[in-house]
N, C-alpha and C positions, 0 to 999 in steps of 0.2 A: 457722146453716150449720155451725158447728163441731160442734155436737151431732149433726147429721145425719151428718157425716163419721165421727164416733166410732162412732155406732150402725151405720153401714154396715160399718166395720171389724170390729166385734164380730160382726155378722151373718155375714160371710165366714169369720172364724176359727171361730165355733161351728159353722157348716155343715160345714166340713171336719173339725173335731174329732169331730162326731157321726158323720160318714161313716167316719172311721178307727176309732173305738171300735166302731161297729156292725158293720163288716166283720170285726173280731176276734170279735165275738159270733157271726157266721155260721159261722166256723170252729169255735168251741167247740160250738155247737149241733149242727153237722154231725157232729162227733166223738162227742158224747154219743148221737146217734141212729143212727150209722152201723152198718150190718150188711152183710155180704157178701150179694150176691144169692143167693136160693135157686134152684138149678138142679137138681142131681141128687136132692135130697131133697124135691122139690116135692109128691110124693104121700104123704110120711110125716107122720103126726100129730105125732110127736116124734122127736128124735134124741138118743141117749144116748152120751156120750163120756167119756173120762177128764177129770180136772180140767185146765183150761186156764190156770190162774193159780196162783201160789204166794203165800202170806201169811207175814208175819214180824211179830212183836210186839216193838216196841222199848220198853224200859223207860226212861222219862224220869226224871232225877233230880228228886225233889220234885214230880213230876206223875203224871198217869194214864198207863198204858201206851198206846202208839200202835201200831195195826196197819197195816202197809203191804202193798200188793199189787202184783204185777207180772205181766203176761201172759207166756205161754210162746210161744216162736217155733217150737217143734217140736210135733208131734202126740203127745198123751198117749193111749196106746192103752187099749182096754177089753177085759176078758176075755169071750170068747164065752159062757162058762158063765153070765154074768149074764143072758143072754137068757131062761133058763128062768123066772126070777122075774118078768121083765117080761111074759111071755106069760100069767101067772096074773092079771094086773091086768084087771079088768072093762073090756070094750070093746076090748081088744087082739085083733086078728085074726091078726097075724103079726109076727115080729121077724126082720129080715134083718141078718145080720152082714156089713157092707160093708167090703171091703178095697180099697185104692187104691194103685197103684204106677205109676211112669213107664214108658212103652213108647215105643220109637223104631223106626220101620220102616226098612228098608234105603234107602228114598227120602229119609230124613231127617225125615219127618213125625213130630211128637211127639204122643202121645195118652196118656190116662190109662187104665190097665188095671183091670178089675173082674171079678168073677164074674157069670155070667149071671143068677144068682138076684137080683142087685141091680138088674137092668134095670127092674122095675116101679116103682122109687122115683121116677123122674122123671115119667112113665114113658117108657122107650125102647120103640119098637115096630118090629118087622121090616117093612121095605118090600119085601123079597124074600128068599128063601132060608129057612133054618131055624136054630134055636138050636144052639150048639156042644154036643157030647156027648162026643166022644173027646178025649184029651189033646192031640192035634195039630190041633185045630180052633179057629177064632176067628171072631167077628162084629165087623165094624168099621163106623165111620161112613162114610156115602157120601162125605163130604168128603175121605177118605183116598185116593180114586181107585182103590180095588181093585175087582176083579170077583169074582163068585161062582165058586168052583172054582179061583181063582188061588192059587198058593202064594206067600206073602209071608214075608220073613225079619224076625223080630221080636226086638228086643234088649231084654232085661229083666235088668239086673244082671249081664250077662255077654255073651259072643259071641252074635251073632244066630242064632236057631233058626228052622227052617221051620214054618209053620202054613198050613193050608188054609182059605181063606175060605168059610164055609158060609152066611153071611147078611150083610145090610146093614141098618143102622138109619138113620133120617132125622134130623130136627132135634134139636139139642142139642149140648153141648160134645163135642169130638172124643174118642171113646172106643174101646176095644177090649175085647170081652167074651170070657171064656174059660169053659170048664166049671168049676163051683164048686171041684172038687178041684184042678184045674190052677191056678186062680187062687190058691188057698190056698198051693200049693207055690211059685208064683212070688213071692208076697207074702213068704214066708220067715220068718214069725213064728207058729209053731204056737200054737193056742189064743188068739190075739189078733186083734183087728179094729180098724180105724180108728173105727168107729162101729156102734152097734146102732140101726137104723132101725125105728121102731114104726109099723106099719100098723093103722089102727083100723077096727072094724066100725061104730062109732058115735062118740059123744063120749068121749074118753079123759081121765081125770082126771090132770093133770100132777103134783099132789101125791101121788097114789097111785104114780105112776111113780118119783118121787123117793124115796118110802118103800121101794119095791122095789129100788132101786139106790143104797144108801147109799155115799157117797164118790165118786159119779159125777156128771156134769153132765147135766141133762135140759134140752134146748133145744126150745122150741115157737115157733110164729109166725115172726117175722122173724129170731129168734136161730138158726133152723136153718141160715141161711146161714153164720154164724160157725163152726158145726160142720163145714161143708163146706169152707170156705176160711179159713185162719187169718190171712191177711195183714191184713185189716181190723182184726180184734180186736187183733192184735199192735201195730199202729201207732196205735190209738185213744188210748192213754194218752199217747203222745208228742205227738200233735196237741193233746190237751187241755192238756198242759203248754206247748206252743208257743203256743197261742191265749191261755192265761192270761198267759204271759210277755209276748207281744206286746201283749195288752190292757193290762197294767200299764204297759208302756213308752208305749203310746198315751195312757193317762190322764195319766201324768206329763208327757208332752210337751204335751198339751192344757192342763194346768194352767199350765205355764211359759209357753207361747206366748199363750194366751188371758189368763192373769193379767197378763203384761207389757203386753198390748194394753189391757186394761181399766184397769190402773194408769196407763198413759200417758194414756188419754183422761180419766181423773179429774184427773190433774195438769194437763193442758192446759185443763180446764174449772174450774180453781181460782178464776179471777176470777168466773165465774158463781156458783159456790157461795158465794164470799165476799159477793157482793152479796145473795144470798138470806138469808144469815145477818145481813147488815147491816140488812135491812128487816124483820127479826123472825122469820124462819123458824127453827123449832126443829131441833136435830140430827136427830131422827127424821123430820121432814118432808123434810129434804134426803136422808136415806138412802132413805126410801120412794120419793122421786122417781127416784133413780138405779136402785133395784131394779126399779121399774115399767118404766123405759126398757129396762133390761137384759132383763127378761122379755118385753117387747113385741118386742124385736129377736131375743132368743134362742129363743123358742118356735117361730116358723116356721123359723128356721135349723136348730134341732135336729131338728125334724120332717122337713124336707127332707133334711138330712144323713143321718138315720136311714133314710129311704127310699132314698137313693143308696147306702147301705151294702149293700143287698141285691145289686145288680148288681156292686158292687166286690168283695164277698165271693165271689160266684159266679165272678168273673174270677180271683181269687186261687186258688180251688179248682180251676178248669179248668187254670190254668197249672201247678199242682202235679201234677195227674193227667197232663197232657201230658208233663211232664218226668220222670214215673215216681217222683216223690217220694211220691205217694200211690198205693196200688193202684187198679186200674181199678174195683173194686167199691166203693170208698169213695164213697158217695153224697153229694149235696148236699141240705141241708135249709134251706128258706127259710120263715120264719114271722114273726110280728109281734114275737116276743120280743126279737131283737136290736135292732129299731127302738125298742121301748119302753125297753130298757136304755140305748141310746145317748141317747135324749131325756132320760131321768131323770138319767143321769150328767153329761151336758154342762150341762143346765140348773142342776142343784144346784151344780156346780162354778162356773158363771158367777155365780150369785147369791151364793155364798159369797165368791168373789173380789171381786165388786163391793162387798159389805158391808165386807170388810176394807180394800179400797182407799180407801173414803170415810170410814172411821172418824175419822181425824185431821182431814180437811178439814171434817167436819160438826160436830165438837165443840169446835174451838178458837174463841177469841173473835173476833167479827166484824172488829175492827180488826187483829188479828194475821193473820186470813185475807186481808184486803185487802193487807196488806204482803207476805205470802208469794206472793200472786198476781202481784205486780209483780216480785218477785225471788225466785228459788229459794233455799231454805235451804242454807247451805253445808255443814252437817254431816249425818252419817248417823245415824238413830236408834240408840240404844244396843241395842235388841232385835235390830235387823238385824245389827249388828256381832257380838253374842254368838251369834246363831243361825248366821251365816255361819262364824264360827270353829268352832262345834261341828260343822257339816257338813264343814268342811275337815279337822278332826281325824279325823272318821269316815272320810273318804276316805283319809287317811294310814294309818289303822288297817286299812282294807280292802286297801291296797297292801301293807302288811306281811304280812297273812294270805295274799295271793295268792303271795307269794314263798316262803312256808314250807310251803305245801300244794300239792296237785296234783289233777287230775281235776275232779269236779263241785264240790268245795269251792272250788277255785281259780277256776273259772268264776263261781260265785256271788259270790265276793269281788270279782272284776273287775266284775261287774254293779253291785255296791254301790259300787265305786270311781267308776264313771262317774256314777251317780245322785248321789252325795254331792258330787262336784266341780261338777256342773252346778247343783245347788241352791245350793251355796256361791257360784257365779258370779252366780246370780240375786239373791242377798241382798247380795253385795258389789259389784254392778255399778258403782255410782257411784265406789267407790274404784278399781276397775280402770280406769274411764274416765279418772280423774285421772292414774293411773300411765301409761296409754297416751298421754295428752296431753303428759305431760312429755317422752316420748321422741319420738313421732311428730309432736307439735306443733312441737317445735324444728326437726325436719327440714323440716316444711312451711314454717315461717317462713324457713328458709334457702333453700328453693326459690323462694318468692315472698314478699318482705318484707311487702307490703301485704295481699294476699289470704291469705297464710299466717298472718299475725298475727291477722287477723280470724277465720280458721277456728280457730286455737288458742284465742282468747278465747271464741268461741261454744261450743266443745265443753267448755271449762273452766267457763263460767258455767252451763251446763245439764248438769251431770254426771249428775243423776238421769235426765234424758231420754236421755242417751247410754248410761247403764247399762241402760235398758230395751231399747235397740237392741242392745247388746253381747250380751245373754243369748241371743236367738234365733240370732244369728250364730254364737256359740260352740257352741250346741246343735247347729246344722246341721253344722258342721265336725266336732265331736267324734263325733256319732252316725254320720254317713256314713263318716268315716275308720275308726272302730272296726269297724263292720259290714262295710265293703268289704274290709278287710285282715286281719280275724281268720281268715276261712275260707281265703284263700290261704296264710296262715301254717300252718294245719293241713294243707292239701294239700301244701305244700312239705315239711313235716316228715314226713308220711306217705310220700311218694314217696322222700324221701331215706333214711329209715330202711329202707324196703323194699328199695331198691336197694343200700344198704350191707350189708344182711344177707342178700341173696340170693346164694348161691354156685352156684346152678344154671346150667348152660349152656343148657338148653332147658326150656320149661314146656309140658306137655301140657294142653290145655284142651278144652272141649266146646262145640259149637254148639247142643246140645240141653239136656236137664235136668241132665246131669252125666255123670261117667265111671263105668262099672262098676268094681267093686272089684278085679277081676283085671287091669285095665289096667296098674297099677303092676308087677305080677308079669311081665306080658308085656313091658313095656318093660325091666325089669331083666334079662331074658334076652337082649336084643338085644346083638350084639357092639359093644364099645366103651363100654358103659354101666357105670359104676362104682357108681352109687347112683340109686335112684328112690324118692322120698318122696311117698306119697299125702297130700293135705291135704283135710280136711273142715271147711268153715266152719259154725259153729253159734253158739250163745250159751248163757250160763249166768246164773243169778240168784244174787247174793251180797250179803250185808250188808257194805258197805264202810265202814271206820272213817275218819272225818276229823274232826279237832279234838275228839276225845273222844266223838263221836256216830256211830252206825251207821245208814246209810241203805241200803234195799234197792234194788239197781241191776241192770239188765240189762247184761251185759258181753259184748263180742265175744270169741269163743273159736275156737280152731283145734285140730282133732285132727290130729296129725302122726305119721308112721311112725317105726319104731325107728331108721332110718338118717338121721334128721333132721340130725344134727350135720354130715353131709357136704354137705348142700344148703342149709342156712340157718343164720344166726348172729344170734340176737336180742339179742346182747351181754349174756350172762349175767354178773352181778356176784356172785352167791352160789349155791352148789350146782352141780348138773350135770344136763343134759338126759338123760343116760344112765339116770337113775332114773325116767324118765317111763314107767311101766307100771302096770297095775292101775288103782287109783283115785288115783294120784298126779297132781299138777298143778304147773305152773310159773306164777308170777304176775308181771305187769309191776310195775315199781316204783310206778306210779300207784295201784295197788289193793292192794299188798302190805302196807300199814300194819297193824301188829299181827299179821302172819303171817310170821315169819321162817322160814328154811329149817329143816325138821324139825318145824314146828308143824302143827296140823290146822286146815284152813279149811272150815267147813260151807258147802256150796253146793248149788244145785239145777241139775241138768243140763237140756238142752234140752227134754225131755219132762216135767220136773217131778220126776224121781227125785232124792231127797235123798241126798247122800253126804258123808261126813266125809273130805275129800281131804287127803292128806299133801303138804305143800309141799316139793318137791325142788329148786327153783331160783327165783331172782328175776332178771329181766332188764330192760333199759332201753328197748328198742325196742318199746314197747307200741303206738304208732300204726301201725307197719309190720307187726306180727305179731299184733295183738290183745291184749286184756287178760289172757287166760288161754290157756295151752297144755295140751292134754289128750292122753292116749294115743289113737291113731287108733281103735282098737277100741272104746274107751269112748265116744268122740264118735259113732261110727257106730251103735252099738247103741241110742243114745237120741236118734236123729235121725228125722225123718219118712221119709227114704229113706236107703239105704245107698250112694248114689252119691257119688263124690268130686267136689270142685270143681276140683282141678288135681293134677298130678303133677310134682314138681320133679325134674329129671333132671340128673345129673352125667355129662358125657361128650358129645362132639359126634358122636354116632352118627346114622346114617340110620334114623329110626323109622317110615318109611312102611310097611314090611312088618309091623312089630309092631302098628301101629294100624289096619291094613286091616280086621280083623274087626269094628271098633267104629265104628258110624255116628256121624258128627259129631266124632270125636276128631281132633285135629291138634296138631302141635308148633309153638310160636312161640318166637322168641328173647326175651331179657330186655328189650330195648328195646320190643318190641311189648307185652309183658306189663305193663311199667311204665306205658306210655301208657294201657293199658286200665284199670289201677288208678287212675291219676290222674283219668281221666274219671269213674269211679264215685264217687270222693270229691268231685269238683266238683259232680256232680248232687246229692249229699247236702247241699251248701251252697247249692243254688238257693233255699232258703227265705230265706237271708240277703238275697239280692238282692230278693226280693219285699218283705221287711221294709224294706229301704233305700228302694225306690221308694215304698212307701206312706207311711212316717213321714217320711223326708227331704223328700218332696214336700210334705207338710203343713207341715213346719217352714219350708220356703222360702216357701210361700204366706203363712204367718203373719208371716214376716220382711218380705216385701214389703208386706203390709197394714200392719204396724206402722210401717215406714219412711215409707210414703206418708201415713199419718195424721200422723206426727210432722212431716213436711215441710209438709203442708197447714196444720197448726196454727201454722206460723211465718209466716203471711202478713203480720201486723203488723210483725214483725221485718224481713222482707225488704223490705217497702214502705218502712219507715223508713230503711233503708240507701239506697234509691233517692232518698228525699227529701233526705237529707243530702249527696247528690252522688255516690254510688257508681254506676258504670255497670252495665248489665245483665251485661256480660262479666266485670267484677270480682266481682259477686255470684255468678255461676255458677262462677267459678274458686274463690271461697271455699268454695262448697258441695262442689265436687269435692275440694278439699283436706281439708275437714271429713269427707267420706265416707272418705277415705283414713285419717284419724286414727281415726274411730269403727269403721269396718269392719275396719281393720287390727288394732285392739286386740281386736275380737271374734274375728277369724280366728286371731290369735296365741294367744289364750286357748283357743279350741277345738282348735287344733293341739297345744298343750301337753297338754291333757287327753287327746287321742287318742294322742299319743306315749307318755305315761306309761302309759295303759291297754294299748296294744299291746305295749309292752316287758314289762309285767307278764304279759300273756297269753302272749307268746312264751317268757318264762322258765318259766311253768307248763307249757307244752307241750313245749318243746325243751330247757329248762335254760339257754338263753342269751337275753339280751334283744335278739334280732335278728329282728324281724317281717319278713314279706315284704310290702314296700310298692312299689307301682308308681308311678314318677314321673309317668307320663302320666295315670293315674287321679287321683293327688293334684292335678295341675294342673287337671283337669276340675272336681274338687270345689271347689277354691279359686276358680277363675275363675267357676264357676257361682254360688257363694254371693256372691262379691264383685260380679260383674256384675249379678245380680238386685238386690242391695242398692243398688248405685250407680244403677241404672235407677229404682228406687223412690224415690230421693231427687231425682234430676235431672229426671225427667219432670214430676212435680207442680210443681217449682220453675220449670221453663220455662213451664208454663201460667200460673203466678202472675206471672212477670216479663214474659210476652209479651203482656199485655193492652195494648190501644191507648189505653185511658182513662188519665187522669192518676192517679198513685198516691194512694191515700187510706188512712188508718188507721182501722180499725173496731174 
């Protein structure tokens, strides 16, 4: 019966472990295969664009050079002149220089603007009317609600202008088509295009196209969608890193939870293994028996868990898309690979853990085995003490690193801190159990002299069993606490820094794709306005030095106007923002390592243009204002569009007249702007909550399974207490107090790990060890873990003690 209970526990733990690992595999495979849907370039055989990633070769000390790559967030444009070489490739019928720019109608409808010569690329076909020919003519999608002959006011990078509708197109993304020369003028970048779309008369050789367009990117097949929409390609590497990181945490969690469960089951079956050794079984026969049982229970569990991973991964993907963490075109890929990976990983881990767990029980002498089956060894093996001390020291080293670094290096050090401390807890669990028993056991004995002393003695005599229980409890509390409160710390610091550095009285924002460049000038002319700073959000790629190594990172950046000092204060600690012109930059303290004021920082702008930027200032409020500040003109010239994201206004003037010519533009106060910023940052942290639900749920399931198995294995002990005269009520009270001792020790250990980690994280983020912790959320976590653990102990115990038959010892 005991073996069946142990195998049932292993089955449940491995099932959920496989489901968790496999769901991470679904995210990874989806990221590897994700391409934006091909809409506008559906009829093109190939699409030629500028390079959409940058590469950097890092020279390792004593090792081979390592090449790192990062995708670009802005569109890298292609020279139209390159189309002549592409037309000479055999099989090419035509090459269309496609330009795309945001268009807003006076009704507020947002469309993408193009030249009519690009309409065949989808293809778009006229449902009525004719093509645009004159500069003042336009063809729009039927969904825009316009009529042929109607004059519509179109806003493209400036005040709205009148255009006469000459035709309507049907199905497809909402678009507005202009005469080719008019579209080129509205696009505003002479001699450039977003892409060169190749139309083929037959099969076109992609290799020949690449040879005809050196230095450019040739996309065919599904990759054409990435040339059309950069959002999926830009987020792909982040999701790969997230999936790999989440998968690593899942595997580590599975090893700890499943490992503790198998070790507990082996320990509880020590009497059985001792008898096998006593009747002549060899060590390998005992090991093979346990491995065979683990395989029989683990194989169906891993397979079923792997199959469950597909809907779980699909649910995680859907939640991320619904919350706009992933772009709408980021597709879901479901195949057998995550299932096979989950089965292989969980089975191999289970077999390895089972082998390690039974090594000692299978090779010691039969007489010694029988003795240890009757009474648990008091000491902890030397190798566990040494290994636990090593991981504890590693955790302290990671703690030190997190306090002297910042940015990605600090986050990596904090991740290492949690992992090291949890592994140290798993190795030193019995010692922690004895330490907790000294404190909480005395308190229990003071509350109830009889039941408390029984609970204190039981938890002290079975320290190894208590250590196996403490580990998942500590893991659940530490993991949930770290994940739940790390993102609120970032949100709080971001909003605090933004609010503290925002000197504007009003902020002009847009309900559409952005603000035309001359909005800032129009606002500046309004009576009562003393400064109006346009802000362009973008990104740059830069090799950031941390702990002597350089890693290529994508950094958030803002292009700001020349009067920025009047409207924002990023807390400059060195240099001056007045020098922010040309190719000069200001860096936040988190990324400025090795680049003091006056030095040169090589970086790639949003479209991949490399510049050797001169550092003119270093500032502290990097969360609130981005990692890099650029001159506004430099950021705009290398962005996908020239539209601004907001205009910071100094002065409490009425801006309605100044904003009237611009559809969707409106002024909000600082409180509304800060609330909008906080919401955006919270959405970025939605992934953390998905991680908590997935992994913490598995930890709690493993905890409940472990505790239920440990309690069920104590049937002889509980029955003996009844035989010697203890009442059912006394035994249950003893178990409740023992649960307080064991679970309390685990919760205290996990809480300490979470507190140390969060303080280190807060120090790296804000400079102060003050994380944002919600008392209500903390109470839910502690009560949830404690309540689940107590229920897993008391429900099986009640079933054992509630039998009407007379107690028997088996």
